[in-house]
PDB file of N, CA, C and O in Angstrom, chain B, residues numbered from 101:
ATOM      1  N   MET B 101     -14.367   0.623  29.680  1.00  0.00           N
ATOM      2  CA  MET B 101     -14.096   1.817  29.578  1.00  0.00           C
ATOM      3  C   MET B 101     -12.780   1.929  27.945  1.00  0.00           C
ATOM      4  O   MET B 101     -12.918   2.346  26.795  1.00  0.00           O
ATOM      5  N   LYS B 102     -12.126   1.582  28.378  1.00  0.00           N
ATOM      6  CA  LYS B 102     -11.027   1.613  27.279  1.00  0.00           C
ATOM      7  C   LYS B 102     -11.239   0.762  26.179  1.00  0.00           C
ATOM      8  O   LYS B 102     -10.648   1.089  25.150  1.00  0.00           O
ATOM      9  N   GLU B 103     -12.093  -0.472  26.135  1.00  0.00           N
ATOM     10  CA  GLU B 103     -12.483  -0.958  25.015  1.00  0.00           C
ATOM     11  C   GLU B 103     -14.019  -0.098  24.924  1.00  0.00           C
ATOM     12  O   GLU B 103     -14.674  -0.275  23.896  1.00  0.00           O
ATOM     13  N   VAL B 104     -14.546   0.766  25.931  1.00  0.00           N
ATOM     14  CA  VAL B 104     -15.427   1.617  24.478  1.00  0.00           C
ATOM     15  C   VAL B 104     -14.932   2.801  23.457  1.00  0.00           C
ATOM     16  O   VAL B 104     -15.351   3.144  22.352  1.00  0.00           O
ATOM     17  N   HIS B 105     -13.752   3.335  24.375  1.00  0.00           N
ATOM     18  CA  HIS B 105     -12.829   4.839  23.919  1.00  0.00           C
ATOM     19  C   HIS B 105     -12.088   3.807  22.770  1.00  0.00           C
ATOM     20  O   HIS B 105     -11.233   4.408  22.119  1.00  0.00           O
ATOM     21  N   LEU B 106     -12.239   2.490  22.432  1.00  0.00           N
ATOM     22  CA  LEU B 106     -11.103   2.315  21.122  1.00  0.00           C
ATOM     23  C   LEU B 106     -12.480   2.259  20.053  1.00  0.00           C
ATOM     24  O   LEU B 106     -12.326   2.906  19.017  1.00  0.00           O
ATOM     25  N   HIS B 107     -13.653   1.626  20.199  1.00  0.00           N
ATOM     26  CA  HIS B 107     -14.918   1.827  19.665  1.00  0.00           C
ATOM     27  C   HIS B 107     -15.628   2.226  18.837  1.00  0.00           C
ATOM     28  O   HIS B 107     -16.235   1.901  17.817  1.00  0.00           O
ATOM     29  N   ALA B 108     -15.249   3.730  20.087  1.00  0.00           N
ATOM     30  CA  ALA B 108     -15.842   5.056  18.885  1.00  0.00           C
ATOM     31  C   ALA B 108     -14.222   5.023  18.236  1.00  0.00           C
ATOM     32  O   ALA B 108     -13.985   4.045  17.527  1.00  0.00           O
ATOM     33  N   LYS B 109     -13.229   5.906  18.408  1.00  0.00           N
ATOM     34  CA  LYS B 109     -11.951   5.651  17.800  1.00  0.00           C
ATOM     35  C   LYS B 109     -11.866   4.990  16.280  1.00  0.00           C
ATOM     36  O   LYS B 109     -11.630   5.519  15.194  1.00  0.00           O
ATOM     37  N   LEU B 110     -12.156   3.610  16.649  1.00  0.00           N
ATOM     38  CA  LEU B 110     -12.540   2.774  15.250  1.00  0.00           C
ATOM     39  C   LEU B 110     -12.993   3.236  14.491  1.00  0.00           C
ATOM     40  O   LEU B 110     -12.594   3.466  13.349  1.00  0.00           O
ATOM     41  N   ALA B 111     -14.989   3.723  15.557  1.00  0.00           N
ATOM     42  CA  ALA B 111     -15.369   4.292  14.061  1.00  0.00           C
ATOM     43  C   ALA B 111     -15.644   6.066  13.729  1.00  0.00           C
ATOM     44  O   ALA B 111     -16.666   6.610  13.313  1.00  0.00           O
ATOM     45  N   ASP B 112     -14.536   6.566  14.034  1.00  0.00           N
ATOM     46  CA  ASP B 112     -14.126   7.890  13.377  1.00  0.00           C
ATOM     47  C   ASP B 112     -13.467   7.486  12.479  1.00  0.00           C
ATOM     48  O   ASP B 112     -13.678   7.956  11.361  1.00  0.00           O
ATOM     49  N   LEU B 113     -12.373   6.406  12.675  1.00  0.00           N
ATOM     50  CA  LEU B 113     -11.387   6.301  11.329  1.00  0.00           C
ATOM     51  C   LEU B 113     -11.966   5.458  10.405  1.00  0.00           C
ATOM     52  O   LEU B 113     -11.419   5.384   9.305  1.00  0.00           O
ATOM     53  N   GLN B 114     -13.337   4.558  10.699  1.00  0.00           N
ATOM     54  CA  GLN B 114     -13.921   4.406   9.617  1.00  0.00           C
ATOM     55  C   GLN B 114     -14.674   5.526   9.373  1.00  0.00           C
ATOM     56  O   GLN B 114     -15.383   4.847   8.631  1.00  0.00           O
ATOM     57  N   GLU B 115     -15.254   6.771   9.298  1.00  0.00           N
ATOM     58  CA  GLU B 115     -15.225   7.531   9.028  1.00  0.00           C
ATOM     59  C   GLU B 115     -15.304   8.682   7.705  1.00  0.00           C
ATOM     60  O   GLU B 115     -15.982   9.100   6.766  1.00  0.00           O
ATOM     61  N   VAL B 116     -13.495   8.864   8.787  1.00  0.00           N
ATOM     62  CA  VAL B 116     -12.807   9.399   7.961  1.00  0.00           C
ATOM     63  C   VAL B 116     -12.478   8.540   6.919  1.00  0.00           C
ATOM     64  O   VAL B 116     -12.024   9.304   6.067  1.00  0.00           O
ATOM     65  N   ASP B 117     -12.428   7.239   6.407  1.00  0.00           N
ATOM     66  CA  ASP B 117     -11.488   6.472   5.531  1.00  0.00           C
ATOM     67  C   ASP B 117     -12.898   6.785   4.856  1.00  0.00           C
ATOM     68  O   ASP B 117     -12.495   7.247   3.789  1.00  0.00           O
ATOM     69  N   TYR B 118     -14.240   6.832   4.785  1.00  0.00           N
ATOM     70  CA  TYR B 118     -15.027   6.436   4.515  1.00  0.00           C
ATOM     71  C   TYR B 118     -15.124   7.877   3.503  1.00  0.00           C
ATOM     72  O   TYR B 118     -15.192   7.729   2.283  1.00  0.00           O
ATOM     73  N   HIS B 119     -15.122   9.230   4.104  1.00  0.00           N
ATOM     74  CA  HIS B 119     -15.064  10.133   3.725  1.00  0.00           C
ATOM     75  C   HIS B 119     -13.255  10.463   2.017  1.00  0.00           C
ATOM     76  O   HIS B 119     -13.030  10.643   0.820  1.00  0.00           O
ATOM     77  N   ASN B 120     -12.890  10.367   2.827  1.00  0.00           N
ATOM     78  CA  ASN B 120     -11.607  10.474   2.431  1.00  0.00           C
ATOM     79  C   ASN B 120     -11.760   9.769   0.445  1.00  0.00           C
ATOM     80  O   ASN B 120     -11.551  10.385  -0.600  1.00  0.00           O
ATOM     81  N   THR B 121     -12.130   8.524   0.630  1.00  0.00           N
ATOM     82  CA  THR B 121     -12.016   7.277  -0.340  1.00  0.00           C
ATOM     83  C   THR B 121     -13.480   8.471  -0.996  1.00  0.00           C
ATOM     84  O   THR B 121     -13.279   8.787  -2.169  1.00  0.00           O
ATOM     85  N   LEU B 122     -14.442   8.924  -0.552  1.00  0.00           N
ATOM     86  CA  LEU B 122     -15.350   8.900  -0.843  1.00  0.00           C
ATOM     87  C   LEU B 122     -14.976  11.070  -1.956  1.00  0.00           C
ATOM     88  O   LEU B 122     -15.524  11.643  -2.898  1.00  0.00           O
ATOM     89  N   VAL B 123     -13.732  11.426  -0.954  1.00  0.00           N
ATOM     90  CA  VAL B 123     -13.298  13.081  -1.710  1.00  0.00           C
ATOM     91  C   VAL B 123     -12.600  12.115  -3.338  1.00  0.00           C
ATOM     92  O   VAL B 123     -12.505  12.618  -4.458  1.00  0.00           O
ATOM     93  N   LEU B 124     -12.209  10.647  -2.937  1.00  0.00           N
ATOM     94  CA  LEU B 124     -10.780  10.736  -3.616  1.00  0.00           C
ATOM     95  C   LEU B 124     -11.446  10.234  -5.107  1.00  0.00           C
ATOM     96  O   LEU B 124     -10.939  10.455  -6.207  1.00  0.00           O
ATOM     97  N   HIS B 125     -13.284   9.171  -4.732  1.00  0.00           N
ATOM     98  CA  HIS B 125     -13.865   8.361  -5.991  1.00  0.00           C
ATOM     99  C   HIS B 125     -13.715   9.973  -7.260  1.00  0.00           C
ATOM    100  O   HIS B 125     -13.309  10.071  -8.418  1.00  0.00           O
ATOM    101  N   SER B 126     -14.452  11.280  -5.953  1.00  0.00           N
ATOM    102  CA  SER B 126     -15.600  12.463  -6.514  1.00  0.00           C
ATOM    103  C   SER B 126     -14.244  13.269  -7.534  1.00  0.00           C
ATOM    104  O   SER B 126     -14.404  13.756  -8.653  1.00  0.00           O
ATOM    105  N   MET B 127     -13.200  13.223  -6.899  1.00  0.00           N
ATOM    106  CA  MET B 127     -11.640  14.048  -8.093  1.00  0.00           C
ATOM    107  C   MET B 127     -11.107  12.917  -9.189  1.00  0.00           C
ATOM    108  O   MET B 127     -10.536  13.067 -10.270  1.00  0.00           O
ATOM    109  N   ILE B 128     -11.543  11.668  -8.438  1.00  0.00           N
ATOM    110  CA  ILE B 128     -10.382  10.686  -9.999  1.00  0.00           C
ATOM    111  C   ILE B 128     -11.654  11.718 -10.963  1.00  0.00           C
ATOM    112  O   ILE B 128     -11.271  12.706 -11.590  1.00  0.00           O
ATOM    113  N   ALA B 129     -13.599  11.171 -10.937  1.00  0.00           N
ATOM    114  CA  ALA B 129     -14.722  11.469 -11.673  1.00  0.00           C
ATOM    115  C   ALA B 129     -13.847  12.577 -12.356  1.00  0.00           C
ATOM    116  O   ALA B 129     -13.275  12.521 -13.444  1.00  0.00           O
ATOM    117  N   VAL B 130     -13.892  13.712 -11.343  1.00  0.00           N
ATOM    118  CA  VAL B 130     -13.995  14.832 -12.161  1.00  0.00           C
ATOM    119  C   VAL B 130     -12.902  14.740 -13.132  1.00  0.00           C
ATOM    120  O   VAL B 130     -13.166  14.715 -14.334  1.00  0.00           O
ATOM    121  N   MET B 131     -11.307  14.670 -12.569  1.00  0.00           N
ATOM    122  CA  MET B 131     -11.012  14.365 -13.635  1.00  0.00           C
ATOM    123  C   MET B 131     -11.211  13.413 -15.426  1.00  0.00           C
ATOM    124  O   MET B 131     -11.006  13.519 -16.635  1.00  0.00           O
ATOM    125  N   ILE B 132     -11.545  12.867 -14.765  1.00  0.00           N
ATOM    126  CA  ILE B 132     -11.988  11.503 -16.020  1.00  0.00           C
ATOM    127  C   ILE B 132     -12.713  12.873 -17.037  1.00  0.00           C
ATOM    128  O   ILE B 132     -12.330  13.265 -18.139  1.00  0.00           O
ATOM    129  N   ASP B 133     -13.823  13.357 -16.224  1.00  0.00           N
ATOM    130  CA  ASP B 133     -14.390  14.451 -17.186  1.00  0.00           C
ATOM    131  C   ASP B 133     -14.371  15.072 -18.303  1.00  0.00           C
ATOM    132  O   ASP B 133     -14.759  15.011 -19.469  1.00  0.00           O
ATOM    133  N   LYS B 134     -13.209  16.312 -16.828  1.00  0.00           N
ATOM    134  CA  LYS B 134     -12.143  16.897 -18.245  1.00  0.00           C
ATOM    135  C   LYS B 134     -11.278  15.907 -18.778  1.00  0.00           C
ATOM    136  O   LYS B 134     -10.451  16.654 -19.300  1.00  0.00           O
ATOM    137  N   GLY B 135     -10.777  14.464 -19.082  1.00  0.00           N
ATOM    138  CA  GLY B 135     -10.189  15.359 -19.957  1.00  0.00           C
ATOM    139  C   GLY B 135      -9.040  14.696 -19.788  1.00  0.00           C
ATOM    140  O   GLY B 135      -8.522  13.983 -20.648  1.00  0.00           O
ATOM    141  N   PHE B 136      -8.277  15.062 -17.849  1.00  0.00           N
ATOM    142  CA  PHE B 136      -7.009  14.738 -17.838  1.00  0.00           C
ATOM    143  C   PHE B 136      -6.498  13.388 -18.174  1.00  0.00           C
ATOM    144  O   PHE B 136      -5.357  13.373 -18.636  1.00  0.00           O
ATOM    145  N   PHE B 137      -7.151  12.163 -18.028  1.00  0.00           N
ATOM    146  CA  PHE B 137      -6.950  11.257 -18.341  1.00  0.00           C
ATOM    147  C   PHE B 137      -8.293  10.050 -18.517  1.00  0.00           C
ATOM    148  O   PHE B 137      -9.463  10.230 -18.181  1.00  0.00           O
ATOM    149  N   THR B 138      -7.829   9.083 -19.008  1.00  0.00           N
ATOM    150  CA  THR B 138      -9.078   7.868 -19.324  1.00  0.00           C
ATOM    151  C   THR B 138      -9.160   7.063 -17.606  1.00  0.00           C
ATOM    152  O   THR B 138      -8.675   7.552 -16.586  1.00  0.00           O
ATOM    153  N   GLN B 139      -9.838   5.866 -17.697  1.00  0.00           N
ATOM    154  CA  GLN B 139     -10.575   4.606 -17.254  1.00  0.00           C
ATOM    155  C   GLN B 139      -9.964   3.918 -17.154  1.00  0.00           C
ATOM    156  O   GLN B 139      -9.858   3.110 -16.232  1.00  0.00           O
ATOM    157  N   ASP B 140      -8.935   4.114 -18.768  1.00  0.00           N
ATOM    158  CA  ASP B 140      -7.628   2.390 -18.612  1.00  0.00           C
ATOM    159  C   ASP B 140      -6.651   3.676 -18.242  1.00  0.00           C
ATOM    160  O   ASP B 140      -7.536   4.307 -18.819  1.00  0.00           O
ATOM    161  N   GLU B 141      -5.846   4.508 -17.907  1.00  0.00           N
ATOM    162  CA  GLU B 141      -4.927   5.398 -18.581  1.00  0.00           C
ATOM    163  C   GLU B 141      -4.738   4.960 -16.313  1.00  0.00           C
ATOM    164  O   GLU B 141      -3.676   4.533 -15.862  1.00  0.00           O
ATOM    165  N   LEU B 142      -5.819   5.188 -15.523  1.00  0.00           N
ATOM    166  CA  LEU B 142      -5.588   5.045 -14.562  1.00  0.00           C
ATOM    167  C   LEU B 142      -5.215   3.660 -13.055  1.00  0.00           C
ATOM    168  O   LEU B 142      -4.680   3.474 -11.962  1.00  0.00           O
ATOM    169  N   THR B 143      -6.534   2.666 -14.888  1.00  0.00           N
ATOM    170  CA  THR B 143      -5.853   1.146 -13.756  1.00  0.00           C
ATOM    171  C   THR B 143      -4.777   1.111 -13.958  1.00  0.00           C
ATOM    172  O   THR B 143      -3.980   1.082 -13.020  1.00  0.00           O
ATOM    173  N   ARG B 144      -4.191   1.097 -15.825  1.00  0.00           N
ATOM    174  CA  ARG B 144      -2.486   1.142 -15.903  1.00  0.00           C
ATOM    175  C   ARG B 144      -1.950   1.614 -14.780  1.00  0.00           C
ATOM    176  O   ARG B 144      -1.280   0.850 -14.086  1.00  0.00           O
ATOM    177  N   LYS B 145      -2.066   2.412 -14.554  1.00  0.00           N
ATOM    178  CA  LYS B 145      -0.731   3.427 -13.582  1.00  0.00           C
ATOM    179  C   LYS B 145      -1.038   2.732 -11.894  1.00  0.00           C
ATOM    180  O   LYS B 145      -0.138   2.526 -11.079  1.00  0.00           O
ATOM    181  N   MET B 146      -1.985   2.554 -11.741  1.00  0.00           N
ATOM    182  CA  MET B 146      -2.323   1.832 -10.693  1.00  0.00           C
ATOM    183  C   MET B 146      -2.053   0.489 -10.528  1.00  0.00           C
ATOM    184  O   MET B 146      -1.634   0.250  -9.395  1.00  0.00           O
ATOM    185  N   ASN B 147      -2.162  -0.706 -11.424  1.00  0.00           N
ATOM    186  CA  ASN B 147      -1.837  -1.866 -11.787  1.00  0.00           C
ATOM    187  C   ASN B 147      -0.173  -1.676 -11.499  1.00  0.00           C
ATOM    188  O   ASN B 147       0.428  -2.417 -10.721  1.00  0.00           O
ATOM    189  N   GLU B 148       0.780  -0.057 -12.591  1.00  0.00           N
ATOM    190  CA  GLU B 148       1.984  -0.567 -12.381  1.00  0.00           C
ATOM    191  C   GLU B 148       2.521   0.202 -11.075  1.00  0.00           C
ATOM    192  O   GLU B 148       3.743   0.100 -10.972  1.00  0.00           O
ATOM    193  N   LEU B 149       2.193   0.601 -10.525  1.00  0.00           N
ATOM    194  CA  LEU B 149       2.561   1.383  -9.010  1.00  0.00           C
ATOM    195  C   LEU B 149       2.341  -0.318  -7.814  1.00  0.00           C
ATOM    196  O   LEU B 149       3.022  -0.959  -7.013  1.00  0.00           O
ATOM    197  N   ASP B 150       0.905  -0.359  -8.442  1.00  0.00           N
ATOM    198  CA  ASP B 150       0.575  -2.060  -7.493  1.00  0.00           C
ATOM    199  C   ASP B 150       1.711  -3.037  -6.959  1.00  0.00           C
ATOM    200  O   ASP B 150       1.760  -3.602  -5.867  1.00  0.00           O
ATOM    201  N   SER B 151       3.016  -3.108  -8.494  1.00  0.00           N
ATOM    202  CA  SER B 151       3.368  -4.137  -8.912  1.00  0.00           C
ATOM    203  C   SER B 151       4.603  -3.535  -8.323  1.00  0.00           C
ATOM    204  O   SER B 151       5.253  -4.440  -7.800  1.00  0.00           O
ATOM    205  N   GLN B 152       5.361  -2.039  -8.157  1.00  0.00           N
ATOM    206  CA  GLN B 152       5.990  -1.709  -7.161  1.00  0.00           C
ATOM    207  C   GLN B 152       6.393  -1.548  -6.107  1.00  0.00           C
ATOM    208  O   GLN B 152       7.523  -1.329  -5.669  1.00  0.00           O
ATOM    209  N   LEU B 153       4.971  -1.710  -5.452  1.00  0.00           N
ATOM    210  CA  LEU B 153       4.950  -1.466  -4.094  1.00  0.00           C
ATOM    211  C   LEU B 153       5.027  -2.943  -3.868  1.00  0.00           C
ATOM    212  O   LEU B 153       6.079  -3.388  -3.407  1.00  0.00           O
ATOM    213  N   THR B 154       4.082  -3.721  -4.125  1.00  0.00           N
ATOM    214  CA  THR B 154       4.569  -5.091  -3.839  1.00  0.00           C
ATOM    215  C   THR B 154       6.571  -5.756  -3.501  1.00  0.00           C
ATOM    216  O   THR B 154       7.452  -6.098  -2.712  1.00  0.00           O
ATOM    217  N   PHE B 155       6.074  -5.480  -5.032  1.00  0.00           N
ATOM    218  CA  PHE B 155       8.358  -5.559  -4.910  1.00  0.00           C
ATOM    219  C   PHE B 155       8.947  -5.236  -4.222  1.00  0.00           C
ATOM    220  O   PHE B 155      10.159  -5.432  -4.301  1.00  0.00           O
ATOM    221  N   GLN B 156       8.319  -4.496  -3.074  1.00  0.00           N
ATOM    222  CA  GLN B 156       9.544  -3.365  -2.412  1.00  0.00           C
ATOM    223  C   GLN B 156       9.291  -4.210  -0.582  1.00  0.00           C
ATOM    224  O   GLN B 156       9.929  -4.430   0.447  1.00  0.00           O
ATOM    225  N   ILE B 157       7.741  -4.436  -1.252  1.00  0.00           N
ATOM    226  CA  ILE B 157       7.219  -5.058   1.043  1.00  0.00           C
ATOM    227  C   ILE B 157       7.312  -6.075   0.027  1.00  0.00           C
ATOM    228  O   ILE B 157       6.174  -6.536  -0.059  1.00  0.00           O
ATOM    229  N   GLU B 158       8.041  -6.648  -0.762  1.00  0.00           N
ATOM    230  CA  GLU B 158       8.625  -8.703  -0.741  1.00  0.00           C
ATOM    231  C   GLU B 158      10.070  -8.115  -1.013  1.00  0.00           C
ATOM    232  O   GLU B 158      11.053  -8.830  -0.820  1.00  0.00           O
ATOM    233  N   THR B 159      10.127  -7.540  -1.212  1.00  0.00           N
ATOM    234  CA  THR B 159      12.040  -7.000  -1.181  1.00  0.00           C
ATOM    235  C   THR B 159      12.318  -6.843   0.862  1.00  0.00           C
ATOM    236  O   THR B 159      12.808  -7.611   1.690  1.00  0.00           O
ATOM    237  N   TYR B 160      11.826  -5.731   0.932  1.00  0.00           N
ATOM    238  CA  TYR B 160      12.526  -5.462   2.303  1.00  0.00           C
ATOM    239  C   TYR B 160      11.732  -6.730   3.410  1.00  0.00           C
ATOM    240  O   TYR B 160      11.879  -7.074   4.583  1.00  0.00           O
ATOM    241  N   THR B 161      10.944  -7.093   2.378  1.00  0.00           N
ATOM    242  CA  THR B 161       9.661  -8.630   3.511  1.00  0.00           C
ATOM    243  C   THR B 161      11.421  -9.942   3.924  1.00  0.00           C
ATOM    244  O   THR B 161      11.957 -10.622   4.799  1.00  0.00           O
ATOM    245  N   ARG B 162      11.538  -9.469   2.457  1.00  0.00           N
ATOM    246  CA  ARG B 162      13.525 -11.325   2.776  1.00  0.00           C
ATOM    247  C   ARG B 162      14.102 -10.189   3.226  1.00  0.00           C
ATOM    248  O   ARG B 162      14.103 -10.184   4.457  1.00  0.00           O
ATOM    249  N   ILE B 163      14.402  -9.598   2.937  1.00  0.00           N
ATOM    250  CA  ILE B 163      16.133  -8.227   3.794  1.00  0.00           C
ATOM    251  C   ILE B 163      15.717  -8.419   5.396  1.00  0.00           C
ATOM    252  O   ILE B 163      16.722  -8.583   6.088  1.00  0.00           O
ATOM    253  N   SER B 164      14.277  -8.438   6.262  1.00  0.00           N
ATOM    254  CA  SER B 164      14.042  -8.366   7.525  1.00  0.00           C
ATOM    255  C   SER B 164      14.609 -10.193   7.617  1.00  0.00           C
ATOM    256  O   SER B 164      15.604 -10.747   8.084  1.00  0.00           O
ATOM    257  N   ASP B 165      13.331 -10.678   6.880  1.00  0.00           N
ATOM    258  CA  ASP B 165      13.493 -11.975   7.860  1.00  0.00           C
ATOM    259  C   ASP B 165      15.063 -12.768   7.812  1.00  0.00           C
ATOM    260  O   ASP B 165      15.622 -13.337   8.749  1.00  0.00           O
ATOM    261  N   ALA B 166      15.500 -12.615   6.554  1.00  0.00           N
ATOM    262  CA  ALA B 166      17.542 -13.135   6.606  1.00  0.00           C
ATOM    263  C   ALA B 166      18.186 -12.171   7.232  1.00  0.00           C
ATOM    264  O   ALA B 166      19.398 -12.386   7.270  1.00  0.00           O
ATOM    265  N   LEU B 167      17.747 -10.891   7.893  1.00  0.00           N
ATOM    266  CA  LEU B 167      18.996 -10.516   8.745  1.00  0.00           C
ATOM    267  C   LEU B 167      18.422 -11.360   9.957  1.00  0.00           C
ATOM    268  O   LEU B 167      19.189 -12.049  10.629  1.00  0.00           O
ATOM    269  N   LEU B 168      16.825 -11.289  10.277  1.00  0.00           N
ATOM    270  CA  LEU B 168      16.946 -11.896  11.434  1.00  0.00           C
ATOM    271  C   LEU B 168      16.686 -13.423  11.900  1.00  0.00           C
ATOM    272  O   LEU B 168      16.354 -13.697  13.053  1.00  0.00           O
ATOM    273  N   SER B 169      16.892 -14.504  10.765  1.00  0.00           N
ATOM    274  CA  SER B 169      17.228 -15.465  10.804  1.00  0.00           C
ATOM    275  C   SER B 169      18.572 -15.834  10.367  1.00  0.00           C
ATOM    276  O   SER B 169      18.888 -16.996  10.111  1.00  0.00           O
ATOM    277  N   ARG B 170      19.560 -14.581  10.265  1.00  0.00           N
ATOM    278  CA  ARG B 170      20.985 -14.843   9.858  1.00  0.00           C
ATOM    279  C   ARG B 170      21.543 -14.989  11.036  1.00  0.00           C
ATOM    280  O   ARG B 170      21.602 -14.137  11.923  1.00  0.00           O
ATOM    281  N   THR B 171      22.171 -16.622  11.066  1.00  0.00           N
ATOM    282  CA  THR B 171      23.173 -17.410  11.987  1.00  0.00           C
ATOM    283  C   THR B 171      24.475 -17.128  12.128  1.00  0.00           C
ATOM    284  O   THR B 171      25.069 -16.869  13.175  1.00  0.00           O
ATOM    285  N   ASN B 172      25.060 -17.209  10.621  1.00  0.00           N
ATOM    286  CA  ASN B 172      26.461 -17.060  10.516  1.00  0.00           C
ATOM    287  C   ASN B 172      26.647 -15.309  10.234  1.00  0.00           C
ATOM    288  O   ASN B 172      26.159 -14.968   9.156  1.00  0.00           O
ATOM    289  N   PRO B 173      27.210 -14.295  10.963  1.00  0.00           N
ATOM    290  CA  PRO B 173      27.372 -12.932  10.491  1.00  0.00           C
ATOM    291  C   PRO B 173      27.966 -12.459   9.520  1.00  0.00           C
ATOM    292  O   PRO B 173      27.815 -11.364   8.980  1.00  0.00           O
ATOM    293  N   ASP B 174      28.889 -13.565   9.205  1.00  0.00           N
ATOM    294  CA  ASP B 174      30.251 -13.498   7.893  1.00  0.00           C
ATOM    295  C   ASP B 174      29.149 -13.638   6.682  1.00  0.00           C
ATOM    296  O   ASP B 174      28.671 -12.619   6.182  1.00  0.00           O
ATOM    297  N   LYS B 175      28.794 -14.864   6.262  1.00  0.00           N
ATOM    298  CA  LYS B 175      27.581 -14.815   5.845  1.00  0.00           C
ATOM    299  C   LYS B 175      26.877 -13.638   4.808  1.00  0.00           C
ATOM    300  O   LYS B 175      25.867 -13.001   5.106  1.00  0.00           O
ATOM    301  N   PRO B 176      27.573 -13.508   3.635  1.00  0.00           N
ATOM    302  CA  PRO B 176      27.340 -11.981   2.664  1.00  0.00           C
ATOM    303  C   PRO B 176      24.975 -12.590   2.552  1.00  0.00           C
ATOM    304  O   PRO B 176      24.584 -13.625   3.092  1.00  0.00           O
ATOM    305  N   ILE B 177      24.318 -11.941   2.032  1.00  0.00           N
ATOM    306  CA  ILE B 177      23.068 -12.064   2.035  1.00  0.00           C
ATOM    307  C   ILE B 177      22.788 -11.589   0.877  1.00  0.00           C
ATOM    308  O   ILE B 177      22.669 -10.371   0.748  1.00  0.00           O
ATOM    309  N   THR B 178      22.647 -12.335  -0.060  1.00  0.00           N
ATOM    310  CA  THR B 178      22.373 -12.736  -1.604  1.00  0.00           C
ATOM    311  C   THR B 178      20.792 -12.070  -1.860  1.00  0.00           C
ATOM    312  O   THR B 178      20.362 -11.725  -0.759  1.00  0.00           O
ATOM    313  N   PHE B 179      20.179 -11.892  -2.529  1.00  0.00           N
ATOM    314  CA  PHE B 179      18.388 -12.033  -3.533  1.00  0.00           C
ATOM    315  C   PHE B 179      18.466 -11.905  -4.202  1.00  0.00           C
ATOM    316  O   PHE B 179      18.968 -10.839  -4.560  1.00  0.00           O
ATOM    317  N   ASN B 180      17.903 -13.203  -5.438  1.00  0.00           N
ATOM    318  CA  ASN B 180      17.246 -13.189  -6.097  1.00  0.00           C
ATOM    319  C   ASN B 180      15.771 -12.117  -6.694  1.00  0.00           C
ATOM    320  O   ASN B 180      15.822 -12.681  -7.787  1.00  0.00           O
ATOM    321  N   ARG B 181      15.010 -11.472  -6.810  1.00  0.00           N
ATOM    322  CA  ARG B 181      14.685 -10.650  -7.623  1.00  0.00           C
ATOM    323  C   ARG B 181      13.543 -11.661  -8.051  1.00  0.00           C
ATOM    324  O   ARG B 181      12.406 -11.351  -7.696  1.00  0.00           O
ATOM    325  N   ASN B 182      13.762 -13.232  -9.017  1.00  0.00           N
ATOM    326  CA  ASN B 182      13.510 -14.254  -9.145  1.00  0.00           C
ATOM    327  C   ASN B 182      12.525 -14.707  -8.584  1.00  0.00           C
ATOM    328  O   ASN B 182      11.726 -15.380  -9.236  1.00  0.00           O
ATOM    329  N   VAL B 183      12.330 -14.464  -7.265  1.00  0.00           N
ATOM    330  CA  VAL B 183      12.279 -15.502  -5.897  1.00  0.00           C
ATOM    331  C   VAL B 183      11.096 -15.105  -5.306  1.00  0.00           C
ATOM    332  O   VAL B 183      10.714 -15.644  -4.267  1.00  0.00           O
TER     333      VAL B 183
END
């Protein structure tokens, strides 16, 4: 019975996700139509934010991995952004 409830909850989440995506796309289309920004500006900003978030996620992952695998508590943890 729990499996049926899980499938129902997933279906509900998919419906909410679809609705939110539709609203977001509609809002973006209206703002572009009204001249608030262009599609190119939106794409550039999306790429910029994606790059920043990817760097943050990778950094947190390296910190977490370093802390979990650290065998010598006196050894400092160092990170290289270019890794």
